N, CA, C, O and the ligand as a Tripos MOL2 file, in Angstrom:
@<TRIPOS>MOLECULE
protein
  217   215    55     0     0
PROTEIN
NO_CHARGES

@<TRIPOS>ATOM
      1 N          10.8260  -75.5500  -16.4200 N.3       1 MET1
      2 CA         10.1590  -74.8100  -17.4980 C.3       1 MET1
      3 C           8.7090  -74.5580  -17.1310 C.2       1 MET1
      4 O           8.0410  -75.4370  -16.5860 O.2       1 MET1
      5 N           8.2350  -73.4010  -17.4170 N.am      2 SER2
      6 CA          6.8530  -73.0750  -17.1190 C.3       2 SER2
      7 C           6.0510  -72.9640  -18.4100 C.2       2 SER2
      8 O           6.4950  -72.3810  -19.3990 O.2       2 SER2
      9 N           4.8970  -73.5250  -18.3650 N.am      3 ARG3
     10 CA          4.0420  -73.4470  -19.5460 C.3       3 ARG3
     11 C           3.2200  -72.1710  -19.4820 C.2       3 ARG3
     12 O           2.5390  -71.8910  -18.4960 O.2       3 ARG3
     13 N           3.3030  -71.4250  -20.5380 N.am      4 GLU4
     14 CA          2.5890  -70.1510  -20.5300 C.3       4 GLU4
     15 C           1.1980  -70.2920  -21.1120 C.2       4 GLU4
     16 O           0.9490  -71.0830  -22.0220 O.2       4 GLU4
     17 N           0.3210  -69.5140  -20.5660 N.am      5 HIS5
     18 CA         -1.0320  -69.4380  -21.1110 C.3       5 HIS5
     19 C          -1.2480  -68.0280  -21.6260 C.2       5 HIS5
     20 O          -1.3610  -67.0770  -20.8520 O.2       5 HIS5
     21 N          -1.3050  -67.9100  -22.9270 N.am      6 GLN6
     22 CA         -1.6000  -66.6030  -23.5090 C.3       6 GLN6
     23 C          -2.8810  -66.7290  -24.3100 C.2       6 GLN6
     24 O          -2.9180  -67.3410  -25.3770 O.2       6 GLN6
     25 N          -3.9170  -66.1380  -23.7690 N.am      7 VAL7
     26 CA         -5.2330  -66.2510  -24.3910 C.3       7 VAL7
     27 C          -5.4630  -65.0750  -25.3290 C.2       7 VAL7
     28 O          -5.2090  -63.9190  -24.9930 O.2       7 VAL7
     29 N          -5.9480  -65.4100  -26.5060 N.am      8 THR8
     30 CA         -6.2880  -64.3950  -27.4970 C.3       8 THR8
     31 C          -7.7600  -64.5310  -27.8500 C.2       8 THR8
     32 O          -8.2900  -65.6390  -27.9360 O.2       8 THR8
     33 N          -8.4080  -63.4050  -28.0510 N.am      9 VAL9
     34 CA         -9.8000  -63.4210  -28.4870 C.3       9 VAL9
     35 C          -9.8410  -63.0100  -29.9590 C.2       9 VAL9
     36 O          -9.4300  -61.9100  -30.3270 O.2       9 VAL9
     37 N         -10.3400  -63.9130  -30.7800 N.am     10 ASP10
     38 CA        -10.4090  -63.6660  -32.2190 C.3      10 ASP10
     39 C         -11.8580  -63.4870  -32.6590 C.2      10 ASP10
     40 O         -12.7910  -63.9760  -32.0210 O.2      10 ASP10
     41 N         -12.0110  -62.7850  -33.7450 N.am     11 GLU11
     42 CA        -13.3410  -62.6130  -34.3210 C.3      11 GLU11
     43 C         -13.4400  -63.4110  -35.6090 C.2      11 GLU11
     44 O         -12.5050  -63.4650  -36.4080 O.2      11 GLU11
     45 N         -14.5800  -64.0180  -35.7830 N.am     12 ARG12
     46 CA        -14.8420  -64.6960  -37.0600 C.3      12 ARG12
     47 C         -16.2850  -64.4040  -37.4370 C.2      12 ARG12
     48 O         -17.2220  -64.9020  -36.8120 O.2      12 ARG12
     49 N         -16.4430  -63.5990  -38.4580 N.am     13 GLY13
     50 CA        -17.7940  -63.1640  -38.7920 C.3      13 GLY13
     51 C         -18.3750  -62.3760  -37.6360 C.2      13 GLY13
     52 O         -17.7600  -61.4280  -37.1470 O.2      13 GLY13
     53 N         -19.5560  -62.7690  -37.2030 N.am     14 SER14
     54 CA        -20.1960  -62.0600  -36.0930 C.3      14 SER14
     55 C         -19.9330  -62.7650  -34.7730 C.2      14 SER14
     56 O         -20.5310  -62.4270  -33.7520 O.2      14 SER14
     57 N         -19.0350  -63.7460  -34.7950 N.am     15 PHE15
     58 CA        -18.7310  -64.4850  -33.5730 C.3      15 PHE15
     59 C         -17.3230  -64.1690  -33.0970 C.2      15 PHE15
     60 O         -16.4580  -63.7610  -33.8720 O.2      15 PHE15
     61 N         -17.1190  -64.3650  -31.8120 N.am     16 THR16
     62 CA        -15.7770  -64.2760  -31.2600 C.3      16 THR16
     63 C         -15.4960  -65.5550  -30.4920 C.2      16 THR16
     64 O         -16.4120  -66.2100  -29.9950 O.2      16 THR16
     65 N         -14.2370  -65.8990  -30.4020 N.am     17 PHE17
     66 CA        -13.8640  -67.0560  -29.6040 C.3      17 PHE17
     67 C         -12.4780  -66.8400  -29.0330 C.2      17 PHE17
     68 O         -11.6200  -66.1960  -29.6350 O.2      17 PHE17
     69 N         -12.2890  -67.4010  -27.8500 N.am     18 ALA18
     70 CA        -11.0130  -67.2870  -27.1610 C.3      18 ALA18
     71 C         -10.2160  -68.5620  -27.3870 C.2      18 ALA18
     72 O         -10.7730  -69.6600  -27.4040 O.2      18 ALA18
     73 N          -8.9070  -68.4070  -27.5610 N.am     19 HIS19
     74 CA         -8.0470  -69.5870  -27.6340 C.3      19 HIS19
     75 C          -6.7240  -69.2820  -26.9580 C.2      19 HIS19
     76 O          -6.3360  -68.1250  -26.7910 O.2      19 HIS19
     77 N          -6.0460  -70.3490  -26.5740 N.am     20 CYS20
     78 CA         -4.8550  -70.2040  -25.7350 C.3      20 CYS20
     79 C          -3.6630  -70.8960  -26.3870 C.2      20 CYS20
     80 O          -3.8190  -71.8030  -27.2050 O.2      20 CYS20
     81 N          -2.4740  -70.4470  -26.0070 N.am     21 THR21
     82 CA         -1.2560  -71.0490  -26.5370 C.3      21 THR21
     83 C          -1.0700  -72.4870  -26.0750 C.2      21 THR21
     84 O          -0.2700  -73.2220  -26.6550 O.2      21 THR21
     85 N          -1.7970  -72.9010  -25.0390 N.am     22 CYS22
     86 CA         -1.6720  -74.2730  -24.5480 C.3      22 CYS22
     87 C          -2.5170  -75.2450  -25.3690 C.2      22 CYS22
     88 O          -2.4370  -76.4580  -25.1760 O.2      22 CYS22
     89 N          -3.3170  -74.7150  -26.2740 N.am     23 GLY23
     90 CA         -4.1330  -75.5770  -27.1100 C.3      23 GLY23
     91 C          -5.6170  -75.5100  -26.7830 C.2      23 GLY23
     92 O          -6.4570  -75.9990  -27.5390 O.2      23 GLY23
     93 N          -5.9260  -74.8930  -25.6410 N.am     24 TRP24
     94 CA         -7.3250  -74.7630  -25.2410 C.3      24 TRP24
     95 C          -8.0280  -73.7550  -26.1430 C.2      24 TRP24
     96 O          -7.4310  -72.7770  -26.5920 O.2      24 TRP24
     97 N          -9.2930  -74.0110  -26.3940 N.am     25 SER25
     98 CA        -10.0880  -72.9880  -27.0770 C.3      25 SER25
     99 C         -11.5270  -73.0730  -26.6090 C.2      25 SER25
    100 O         -12.0310  -74.1420  -26.2660 O.2      25 SER25
    101 N         -12.1640  -71.9350  -26.6040 N.am     26 ALA26
    102 CA        -13.5560  -71.8430  -26.1580 C.3      26 ALA26
    103 C         -14.4760  -71.8960  -27.3790 C.2      26 ALA26
    104 O         -14.0540  -71.6030  -28.4970 O.2      26 ALA26
    105 N         -15.7160  -72.2680  -27.1540 N.am     27 PRO27
    106 CA        -16.6770  -72.2430  -28.2550 C.3      27 PRO27
    107 C         -16.9390  -70.8220  -28.7320 C.2      27 PRO27
    108 O         -16.7280  -69.8580  -27.9960 O.2      27 PRO27
    109 N         -17.3950  -70.7060  -29.9560 N.am     28 ALA28
    110 CA        -17.6780  -69.3880  -30.5260 C.3      28 ALA28
    111 C         -18.8210  -68.7280  -29.7660 C.2      28 ALA28
    112 O         -19.8140  -69.3620  -29.4090 O.2      28 ALA28
    113 N         -18.6430  -67.4340  -29.5330 N.am     29 ARG29
    114 CA        -19.6530  -66.6590  -28.8010 C.3      29 ARG29
    115 C         -20.0950  -65.4800  -29.6550 C.2      29 ARG29
    116 O         -19.3690  -65.0040  -30.5270 O.2      29 ARG29
    117 N         -21.2860  -65.0360  -29.3790 N.am     30 ARG30
    118 CA        -21.7530  -63.8580  -30.1040 C.3      30 ARG30
    119 C         -21.2770  -62.5760  -29.4440 C.2      30 ARG30
    120 O         -21.3150  -61.4990  -30.0400 O.2      30 ARG30
    121 N         -20.8310  -62.7110  -28.2050 N.am     31 SER31
    122 CA        -20.4370  -61.5200  -27.4590 C.3      31 SER31
    123 C         -18.9560  -61.5850  -27.1240 C.2      31 SER31
    124 O         -18.4690  -62.6010  -26.6280 O.2      31 SER31
    125 N         -18.2560  -60.5230  -27.3920 N.am     32 ARG32
    126 CA        -16.8290  -60.5000  -27.0690 C.3      32 ARG32
    127 C         -16.6250  -60.5580  -25.5570 C.2      32 ARG32
    128 O         -15.6580  -61.1390  -25.0640 O.2      32 ARG32
    129 N         -17.5610  -59.9410  -24.8330 N.am     33 ASP33
    130 CA        -17.4850  -60.0140  -23.3730 C.3      33 ASP33
    131 C         -17.5050  -61.4630  -22.9040 C.2      33 ASP33
    132 O         -16.7720  -61.8410  -21.9900 O.2      33 ASP33
    133 N         -18.3430  -62.2640  -23.5340 N.am     34 ARG34
    134 CA        -18.4460  -63.6750  -23.1380 C.3      34 ARG34
    135 C         -17.1370  -64.4110  -23.4280 C.2      34 ARG34
    136 O         -16.7040  -65.2580  -22.6460 O.2      34 ARG34
    137 N         -16.5210  -64.0820  -24.5500 N.am     35 SER35
    138 CA        -15.2490  -64.7180  -24.8910 C.3      35 SER35
    139 C         -14.1590  -64.3180  -23.9010 C.2      35 SER35
    140 O         -13.3230  -65.1320  -23.5100 O.2      35 SER35
    141 N         -14.1880  -63.0520  -23.5080 N.am     36 ARG36
    142 CA        -13.2030  -62.6140  -22.5150 C.3      36 ARG36
    143 C         -13.4080  -63.3560  -21.2000 C.2      36 ARG36
    144 O         -12.4570  -63.6950  -20.4950 O.2      36 ARG36
    145 N         -14.6750  -63.5960  -20.8960 N.am     37 ARG37
    146 CA        -14.9910  -64.3180  -19.6620 C.3      37 ARG37
    147 C         -14.4900  -65.7640  -19.7580 C.2      37 ARG37
    148 O         -13.9350  -66.3030  -18.8000 O.2      37 ARG37
    149 N         -14.6940  -66.3770  -20.9210 N.am     38 ASP38
    150 CA        -14.1470  -67.7210  -21.1360 C.3      38 ASP38
    151 C         -12.6450  -67.7220  -20.8830 C.2      38 ASP38
    152 O         -12.1140  -68.6130  -20.2190 O.2      38 ASP38
    153 N         -11.9780  -66.7220  -21.4160 N.am     39 ALA39
    154 CA        -10.5300  -66.6330  -21.2700 C.3      39 ALA39
    155 C         -10.1440  -66.4810  -19.8040 C.2      39 ALA39
    156 O          -9.2240  -67.1410  -19.3210 O.2      39 ALA39
    157 N         -10.8510  -65.6110  -19.1100 N.am     40 THR40
    158 CA        -10.5540  -65.3860  -17.6930 C.3      40 THR40
    159 C         -10.7570  -66.6630  -16.8860 C.2      40 THR40
    160 O          -9.9630  -66.9900  -16.0040 O.2      40 THR40
    161 N         -11.8390  -67.3810  -17.2040 N.am     41 GLU41
    162 CA        -12.1090  -68.6160  -16.4770 C.3      41 GLU41
    163 C         -11.0420  -69.6690  -16.7680 C.2      41 GLU41
    164 O         -10.6430  -70.4160  -15.8750 O.2      41 GLU41
    165 N         -10.5870  -69.7270  -18.0000 N.am     42 HIS42
    166 CA         -9.5240  -70.6800  -18.3440 C.3      42 HIS42
    167 C          -8.2660  -70.3780  -17.5520 C.2      42 HIS42
    168 O          -7.6620  -71.2800  -16.9710 O.2      42 HIS42
    169 N          -7.8720  -69.1240  -17.5260 N.am     43 LEU43
    170 CA         -6.6620  -68.7510  -16.7950 C.3      43 LEU43
    171 C          -6.8220  -69.0270  -15.3070 C.2      43 LEU43
    172 O          -5.8750  -69.4530  -14.6460 O.2      43 LEU43
    173 N          -7.9970  -68.7890  -14.7890 N.am     44 ALA44
    174 CA         -8.2410  -69.0210  -13.3670 C.3      44 ALA44
    175 C          -8.1280  -70.5110  -13.0420 C.2      44 ALA44
    176 O          -7.6400  -70.8920  -11.9780 O.2      44 ALA44
    177 N          -8.5850  -71.3440  -13.9750 N.am     45 GLU45
    178 CA         -8.5080  -72.7930  -13.7400 C.3      45 GLU45
    179 C          -7.0730  -73.2810  -13.8280 C.2      45 GLU45
    180 O          -6.6400  -74.1230  -13.0420 O.2      45 GLU45
    181 N          -6.3380  -72.7390  -14.8010 N.am     46 GLU46
    182 CA         -4.9880  -73.2440  -15.0500 C.3      46 GLU46
    183 C          -3.9660  -72.6610  -14.0940 C.2      46 GLU46
    184 O          -2.9610  -73.2980  -13.7770 O.2      46 GLU46
    185 N          -4.2280  -71.4430  -13.6350 N.am     47 GLN47
    186 CA         -3.2740  -70.7760  -12.7540 C.3      47 GLN47
    187 C          -4.0050  -70.2340  -11.5350 C.2      47 GLN47
    188 O          -4.1920  -69.0250  -11.4010 O.2      47 GLN47
    189 N          -4.4150  -71.1270  -10.6530 N.am     48 PRO48
    190 CA         -5.1300  -70.6670   -9.4680 C.3      48 PRO48
    191 C          -4.2560  -69.7580   -8.6170 C.2      48 PRO48
    192 O          -3.0930  -70.0570   -8.3430 O.2      48 PRO48
    193 N          -4.8380  -68.6590   -8.2150 N.am     49 ALA49
    194 CA         -4.0760  -67.6960   -7.4170 C.3      49 ALA49
    195 C          -3.8850  -68.2280   -6.0000 C.2      49 ALA49
    196 O          -4.7980  -68.7940   -5.3990 O.2      49 ALA49
    197 N          -2.7020  -68.0340   -5.4970 N.am     50 GLY50
    198 CA         -2.4440  -68.3870   -4.1070 C.3      50 GLY50
    199 C          -2.3490  -69.8810   -3.8600 C.2      50 GLY50
    200 O          -2.6300  -70.3470   -2.7560 O.2      50 GLY50
    201 N          -1.9530  -70.6410   -4.8850 N.am     51 THR51
    202 CA         -1.7600  -72.0650   -4.6620 C.3      51 THR51
    203 C          -0.5500  -72.2870   -3.7490 C.2      51 THR51
    204 O           0.5510  -71.8210   -4.0410 O.2      51 THR51
    205 N          -0.7640  -72.9960   -2.6550 N.am     52 PRO52
    206 CA          0.3620  -73.2180   -1.7310 C.3      52 PRO52
    207 C           1.4400  -74.0910   -2.3510 C.2      52 PRO52
    208 O           1.1640  -75.1700   -2.8760 O.2      52 PRO52
    209 N           2.6620  -73.6090   -2.2800 N.am     53 ARG53
    210 CA          3.8030  -74.3580   -2.8250 C.3      53 ARG53
    211 C           4.8730  -74.4590   -1.7560 C.2      53 ARG53
    212 O           5.3480  -73.4380   -1.2590 O.2      53 ARG53
    213 N           5.2560  -75.6660   -1.3970 N.am     54 PRO54
    214 CA          6.2850  -75.8120   -0.3720 C.3      54 PRO54
    215 C           7.6480  -75.3110   -0.8330 C.2      54 PRO54
    216 O           8.6160  -75.3690   -0.0750 O.2      54 PRO54
    217 ZN         -4.0820  -72.2000  -21.5510 Zn       55 ZN55
@<TRIPOS>BOND
     1     1     2 1
     2     2     3 1
     3     3     4 2
     4     3     5 am
     5     5     6 1
     6     6     7 1
     7     7     8 2
     8     7     9 am
     9     9    10 1
    10    10    11 1
    11    11    12 2
    12    11    13 am
    13    13    14 1
    14    14    15 1
    15    15    16 2
    16    15    17 am
    17    17    18 1
    18    18    19 1
    19    19    20 2
    20    19    21 am
    21    21    22 1
    22    22    23 1
    23    23    24 2
    24    23    25 am
    25    25    26 1
    26    26    27 1
    27    27    28 2
    28    27    29 am
    29    29    30 1
    30    30    31 1
    31    31    32 2
    32    31    33 am
    33    33    34 1
    34    34    35 1
    35    35    36 2
    36    35    37 am
    37    37    38 1
    38    38    39 1
    39    39    40 2
    40    39    41 am
    41    41    42 1
    42    42    43 1
    43    43    44 2
    44    43    45 am
    45    45    46 1
    46    46    47 1
    47    47    48 2
    48    47    49 am
    49    49    50 1
    50    50    51 1
    51    51    52 2
    52    51    53 am
    53    53    54 1
    54    54    55 1
    55    55    56 2
    56    55    57 am
    57    57    58 1
    58    58    59 1
    59    59    60 2
    60    59    61 am
    61    61    62 1
    62    62    63 1
    63    63    64 2
    64    63    65 am
    65    65    66 1
    66    66    67 1
    67    67    68 2
    68    67    69 am
    69    69    70 1
    70    70    71 1
    71    71    72 2
    72    71    73 am
    73    73    74 1
    74    74    75 1
    75    75    76 2
    76    75    77 am
    77    77    78 1
    78    78    79 1
    79    79    80 2
    80    79    81 am
    81    81    82 1
    82    82    83 1
    83    83    84 2
    84    83    85 am
    85    85    86 1
    86    86    87 1
    87    87    88 2
    88    87    89 am
    89    89    90 1
    90    90    91 1
    91    91    92 2
    92    91    93 am
    93    93    94 1
    94    94    95 1
    95    95    96 2
    96    95    97 am
    97    97    98 1
    98    98    99 1
    99    99   100 2
   100    99   101 am
   101   101   102 1
   102   102   103 1
   103   103   104 2
   104   103   105 am
   105   105   106 1
   106   106   107 1
   107   107   108 2
   108   107   109 am
   109   109   110 1
   110   110   111 1
   111   111   112 2
   112   111   113 am
   113   113   114 1
   114   114   115 1
   115   115   116 2
   116   115   117 am
   117   117   118 1
   118   118   119 1
   119   119   120 2
   120   119   121 am
   121   121   122 1
   122   122   123 1
   123   123   124 2
   124   123   125 am
   125   125   126 1
   126   126   127 1
   127   127   128 2
   128   127   129 am
   129   129   130 1
   130   130   131 1
   131   131   132 2
   132   131   133 am
   133   133   134 1
   134   134   135 1
   135   135   136 2
   136   135   137 am
   137   137   138 1
   138   138   139 1
   139   139   140 2
   140   139   141 am
   141   141   142 1
   142   142   143 1
   143   143   144 2
   144   143   145 am
   145   145   146 1
   146   146   147 1
   147   147   148 2
   148   147   149 am
   149   149   150 1
   150   150   151 1
   151   151   152 2
   152   151   153 am
   153   153   154 1
   154   154   155 1
   155   155   156 2
   156   155   157 am
   157   157   158 1
   158   158   159 1
   159   159   160 2
   160   159   161 am
   161   161   162 1
   162   162   163 1
   163   163   164 2
   164   163   165 am
   165   165   166 1
   166   166   167 1
   167   167   168 2
   168   167   169 am
   169   169   170 1
   170   170   171 1
   171   171   172 2
   172   171   173 am
   173   173   174 1
   174   174   175 1
   175   175   176 2
   176   175   177 am
   177   177   178 1
   178   178   179 1
   179   179   180 2
   180   179   181 am
   181   181   182 1
   182   182   183 1
   183   183   184 2
   184   183   185 am
   185   185   186 1
   186   186   187 1
   187   187   188 2
   188   187   189 am
   189   189   190 1
   190   190   191 1
   191   191   192 2
   192   191   193 am
   193   193   194 1
   194   194   195 1
   195   195   196 2
   196   195   197 am
   197   197   198 1
   198   198   199 1
   199   199   200 2
   200   199   201 am
   201   201   202 1
   202   202   203 1
   203   203   204 2
   204   203   205 am
   205   205   206 1
   206   206   207 1
   207   207   208 2
   208   207   209 am
   209   209   210 1
   210   210   211 1
   211   211   212 2
   212   211   213 am
   213   213   214 1
   214   214   215 1
   215   215   216 2
@<TRIPOS>SUBSTRUCTURE
     1 MET1         2 RESIDUE 1 A MET
     2 SER2         6 RESIDUE 1 A SER
     3 ARG3        10 RESIDUE 1 A ARG
     4 GLU4        14 RESIDUE 1 A GLU
     5 HIS5        18 RESIDUE 1 A HIS
     6 GLN6        22 RESIDUE 1 A GLN
     7 VAL7        26 RESIDUE 1 A VAL
     8 THR8        30 RESIDUE 1 A THR
     9 VAL9        34 RESIDUE 1 A VAL
    10 ASP10       38 RESIDUE 1 A ASP
    11 GLU11       42 RESIDUE 1 A GLU
    12 ARG12       46 RESIDUE 1 A ARG
    13 GLY13       50 RESIDUE 1 A GLY
    14 SER14       54 RESIDUE 1 A SER
    15 PHE15       58 RESIDUE 1 A PHE
    16 THR16       62 RESIDUE 1 A THR
    17 PHE17       66 RESIDUE 1 A PHE
    18 ALA18       70 RESIDUE 1 A ALA
    19 HIS19       74 RESIDUE 1 A HIS
    20 CYS20       78 RESIDUE 1 A CYS
    21 THR21       82 RESIDUE 1 A THR
    22 CYS22       86 RESIDUE 1 A CYS
    23 GLY23       90 RESIDUE 1 A GLY
    24 TRP24       94 RESIDUE 1 A TRP
    25 SER25       98 RESIDUE 1 A SER
    26 ALA26      102 RESIDUE 1 A ALA
    27 PRO27      106 RESIDUE 1 A PRO
    28 ALA28      110 RESIDUE 1 A ALA
    29 ARG29      114 RESIDUE 1 A ARG
    30 ARG30      118 RESIDUE 1 A ARG
    31 SER31      122 RESIDUE 1 A SER
    32 ARG32      126 RESIDUE 1 A ARG
    33 ASP33      130 RESIDUE 1 A ASP
    34 ARG34      134 RESIDUE 1 A ARG
    35 SER35      138 RESIDUE 1 A SER
    36 ARG36      142 RESIDUE 1 A ARG
    37 ARG37      146 RESIDUE 1 A ARG
    38 ASP38      150 RESIDUE 1 A ASP
    39 ALA39      154 RESIDUE 1 A ALA
    40 THR40      158 RESIDUE 1 A THR
    41 GLU41      162 RESIDUE 1 A GLU
    42 HIS42      166 RESIDUE 1 A HIS
    43 LEU43      170 RESIDUE 1 A LEU
    44 ALA44      174 RESIDUE 1 A ALA
    45 GLU45      178 RESIDUE 1 A GLU
    46 GLU46      182 RESIDUE 1 A GLU
    47 GLN47      186 RESIDUE 1 A GLN
    48 PRO48      190 RESIDUE 1 A PRO
    49 ALA49      194 RESIDUE 1 A ALA
    50 GLY50      198 RESIDUE 1 A GLY
    51 THR51      202 RESIDUE 1 A THR
    52 PRO52      206 RESIDUE 1 A PRO
    53 ARG53      210 RESIDUE 1 A ARG
    54 PRO54      214 RESIDUE 1 A PRO
    55 ZN55       217 GROUP 0 **** ****
């Protein structure tokens, strides 16, 4: 079974924050771009590209 990471960026008032189906969430940001970056960094950490697998 593979655990999926689906990150969503939500708005709350004038803030945005990213959260993931795995339970991870980023702190609230004033910039949606920053939240998207949080999301990208989370995915990069959890699913490193080109990980060698025997
Ligand atoms: Zn995740």
